[in-house]
Steps between C-alpha positions, in 0.01 A plus 500: 500500500488623858868607479424688178206677655712583804769658279246697301348637822843579632592685181173691508562608860854602413386704197231670713759585762732631233223718356425639845865555579702543178875432492731775588872541429696617802811682383795548731666837495865464391763595753742716300786449745498123459321438171590807295802531268666751270516377143653620174258625245544652150758784523421847382614525133733782596684567823310752720541688821321775694160414357184505714339157529117466515267205506174593324202300638284589198685253278735315732814631335815656640635829363845659507436868458786713373855422604809483275742253338822672608614796704581694184285791382240394243463146631152553654193282434195709418277206417353279777626134512218256554560150640226237471554238776267253326685496168841598646534761228621865503348762274615854431182710493427769244408769753789733579600758761539843336858546628783282632457609867390148595758374755441479872125561470256383769134402451217257549160389369205731564154561356480831315196611303339156539800312357774305669837650401868489597610837628868595500653811653820691429812354338827599350690417180820292501795718582287804580506718815142626456165327557147529366192592705273306267215288635421245227247226460516180296197294407623149417158401353508778239877538491464871556748723688381842613672795676270657763604856408272643767663304778880504502669378812566804724778329688748553219626835623742659260466217252763282663303276741429131437221341711619257770247227571133442427195287590129511423241490782123541443565611139733778613870498397738608775853619415769503770827699506717535195846573362585859419762405240770763565433540871365200701187348622156640593251409772164619356193280461256561216177339400324477163126449512360410156144561622554873534454753223779548250750758632440412863600134522834560681524611863788523749466292818563725807747251654843391373730198518725488805799562271542575132506185288495400134448171314295359786363140503133564567182290515153503653365236736160533660426860591864614504790568263843369602843622405824319581837626386555770237794708383680757716754734354826665598746734341485729199415371251299262716611140535212259555509284814254223600305554823291287738236760580173307557165679546127462465267763351137520592292651214207564741694720737816592296709376792848353426621267772806284545484119465759234577815578302570288190803280582711635210534829325364498144353730236437523123262207499136420555290371789183298433214367716482122522125425497551161679546678836507872413871524571733746330781353285800722428672357194882509500632832375749743650828647368711539815725189529436215561187599303349441248349204674281190439348526848122535528406661833147429623318731737197374692276794596306281748810435714724789399779255422738424214603167348630383160317353204619302200803683361519643153688279252733789412612803698360810332391862553276741302276215390150528357289305747142447619265238636171345384293577815279190467590151615707315407726811493745549221782754533713627211858634528613620151820652372712724718872518572668175606723445803773724353253787524591615146419215254143502370296182472192371309411248778134420556456309825156401624408390847223242482309326779322185401163424661440129575140391490348247741304200383135572421296457817127463500308739721812589695646856493 
């Protein structure tokens, strides 16, 4: 009896302590360099290249905007391709761009008119030597695609300029450089502010890139936007060459400053911010041999140094790519040209970092 009473008292004390200090689950943050891997997911139903990849936080889906299924005229995709990571299923959406100038666009997710939308800028049709100035928005929730007729991109001088790289900071989309199709690269920096009145959303930044560049891997981390690589050009008509130009842009001051140079030249790919440590990952890419590459170059803004991350499973360029900015981070690398630089793929590779969970501890954080 005494033992029973002792156990009951002990249990009561334990329950009281538990009520006063409830259990907490302490989750470790996954280290993507040692615990993250690239995996094969459902391929795109049709081969695709030169699409703009966007992760949409509103529904957790990944979108391939525009692009094409070959390099022949008329092969352009005017409907967004939606990938659901939960169901591992691709869906061709009903919304459609009004014309086939949907290759080599840039964009990002912004809030416009109270709604979160994907904004895309510029673009060209397969086989064409002209480009559109259109600024277009896509609402994945309503499956609605709209051309902002009041706010075309002013950087498309002469109707032949494709935007070079892009990133969103504080709900403003910044566009860097570009490719003037029959001439070469540009060095301008533009910003699109959706909070401004229609007709006044675009403005030219008074500073420029150190050298003209197109197809620039670009990503934001902290209060800065980073660019590493990008296409140079030479000759007439211009031949595209990968570069290793590496710079940082400060949206608060409009200052462009040099950072440590990326270890290899690359272009025609995407950079993403890894939320684990706010590093910038440049995903493969490049066309100048030995590119295209599988190498993932990692820039640490805190130390101004480069290292390498988990390599892509397949060497590719002109992929549709983006990152889920919440932990555990997922990165998508979709479609693009393979290591030959000419054969299109339908590959869908996803970088996933698992998060191990500690045992439940009582009253211990």
